[in-house]
N, C-alpha and C positions, 0 to 999 in steps of 0.2 A: 187222454193221458192225465193222470193225477199230478199235482204239483207238491213238491216237498221243499219247504224253506229250511235251508241249512245255514247256520250262522257260526262264525268264529270271531275271535277278538284280535285287535291290533296289539303290537308289543306293549308291555307295561312294566312298571317297577324297574328292576335292573335287567330285564330280559329284552335284549335288543332285537330278537326275532320271536315270533309266536308261531309254533307249528300248526296251530289250528287255522291260522290265516292261510298258510300254504295249502293245507288239505282242502279247505273250502274253495279256494281259487281253482284248484285242479279238478274238483268234482262239479263245479258250476257248469250247468247245461248238460251234464251227463245223464243218460237214461239208465235207471236202476230199477228193475222190476217194473211196477206200474207207474213209477215216478219219473218226472223230469225234475232234476235237482236245480234249485235256484239258490245260489250261494251269495251271502251278504256278510260283510265284516262290520262288527259293532265297535264303537269306541269304548275304551275303558274309562267310563265317565258315569258316575251315579246319577247325574241329572239327565243324561241323554240316552244311555243304553236301553233302559226299560221303555222309555217313550218310543225309541226307534224300532224296537222289535214289535211293539203294538202297531205302529204305523205300517210296518212291513206286512204284518198279518192282515191288516185292513186293506192294504193295497193289493197284495198278491192273492189273498184268499186261498191259502194253501190247504191241502188235504192232510198235511202232517207238518210238524215243526220239530226239528232236532237242532239243538245248540251244542257247540263244542267249546271246551275250555282246557287250558293247560294246568296240570297239577304237578308242577316240578317237585320231585321227591317221591312220587308214586311210581311203581314199576309195573303196574298193570293198567289196562284200559278198564275204566270203571263207570258204567252207567249209574246215574244217581237215582236213589229211591224217592227222595223227598226234597221239596223246597220250602224254606221257612220264611215267614213274614218278618224279616229282619235285615237291616243294613248295618254292617260293621266291618272292621278290618283296616288294612293299610290305606293310605291315601290313594286316590285314583290319579289318572294322568293330568287332571286339572287341579290337583292339590286338595280336593275335598276328602274329608275323613269322617264319615258319620259314625256315631257311637250309639248302639242299641236303638236305632231308629226303625220304626215299622215301614215297610214298603207301601202298604195301604192301611191307613188308620183303622178302617172298619173291615179289613180283609180277614180271610180265614187265617188261622195260625200257621197252617201249612197245607201243601197240596202234594199228593203222591203222583209220581210220574205215570203217564198213561201210555208209555212205550212198553213193548214186550221185553223188559230188561233181563228177565231170567233166560228167555230164549236167546237173547243177544249174547249173554255171557256163555251159555252152553255152546253156541256155534263158534264163538271166538276160541274157546278152549279146544274144540274139535279141530279147528284149523291151526292149532299150535301157538296161539297167541295168549299170553297171560291175561286173565280178566277176572273181575269179581264185581258184585254189586256194592256200591258205596252207600252208606247210610247218612252221609253228610256232604252237602255241596258247599259247606262253609257258610259265610255270611257276606262274602265279597260279591263282585259283579256276576260271577257265574250263578250263584244262588239267586241274585236279583233278577237276572234275565229268565231263568227257569221259572221262578215264581210269577213273573209278569205274564208269560205266555200261558201258563196254566190258569192263572186268575182270569185272563181274557176269555179263555174257552169256557170257564165255569160260569162267569156272569152272563155270557151270551148263550149259554146252553148249547155249545157247539161240540159235536162229537169229532174232535180233531186230536189224534194222538200227538202228544207233546212231551218233551223231556230233555234231559241234558246228559252229555257224556264227557267225562274228564279223560284226558290222555296224558301219558308221560311226556317228558321232555324229548326232543330230538337229539341226535348225536351232535348236531351243530351247537345246541345250547350246552350240552355236557362238556364239550371242548372249551367253551367259553367260561363255564362256571366251575369246572373241576368235578368234585365228588357228587354228581347228580345222576340217578338212574336214567337211562335213556334208551330209546328205540331208533332204529333207522327209519328214515322218512317213508320208505316204501311200505314198511309194516304198519306205521301209523295210518297211512292212506288205505292199506288193505283192511285194517281193523274197522275203520269207519265205514268203508264200503260194505263189509260183511254185516255190520249193524243195520245199514239201510236196506240191504237185501232181506234180512230177517223181518224188518218192519213191512216191507213190500209183500212178502209171503203171507204175513199175518193179515194184511188188508185184503189180499185176494181170497184167503180162506174165509174171512168174515163175509165178504161179498157173496161168495159161493153158498155159504150157509144161509144167508138171508134169502137168496134166490130159491133155495130148496124149501125153506119154510113157507115162502109165499106160494110155491107151486103145489103145496100139499092141501 
């Protein structure tokens, strides 16, 4: 059984709940395709979050990494295309507010997601869930975590699919904040599960293709 590291975030800013946290907790230990899901919650902390996902990757040695983040204001589920080598945005939960800081001084300017994001979006739409590829993960903790996981795979030359998916607010948050697009929790959960299923299918197809090439 392959291992998939799935991360979400704790509540942050003025969001007293974080739907990614609930989704990760529910999917933890679930078997999806070839994967056993290992769910972990990251702190909204520029100093700790990046280091923690690297520690988790080194400890768990996952076969894939998928991180989730809340994008309050978006009305679609949006796999991210690229992570940038920059830290910026509002203050984190510890009060730190970096401005135009590189994540890694000598790191690449950016990394493209290695998840099958187009296939994920197509399947979500087929299942009746609004979805699109996003070309910016921002410069806050979501981008930070996505960059760190991809950077880790790149420098260690690991063939580990890795990337980030932003999700809309839950109805619970919309009730709290007023005019915020939202989804019911069951659809957020369904959407993430669909994305992981697509990733699993992709991994099985790649393994089968490799076997066929080796047998020729």
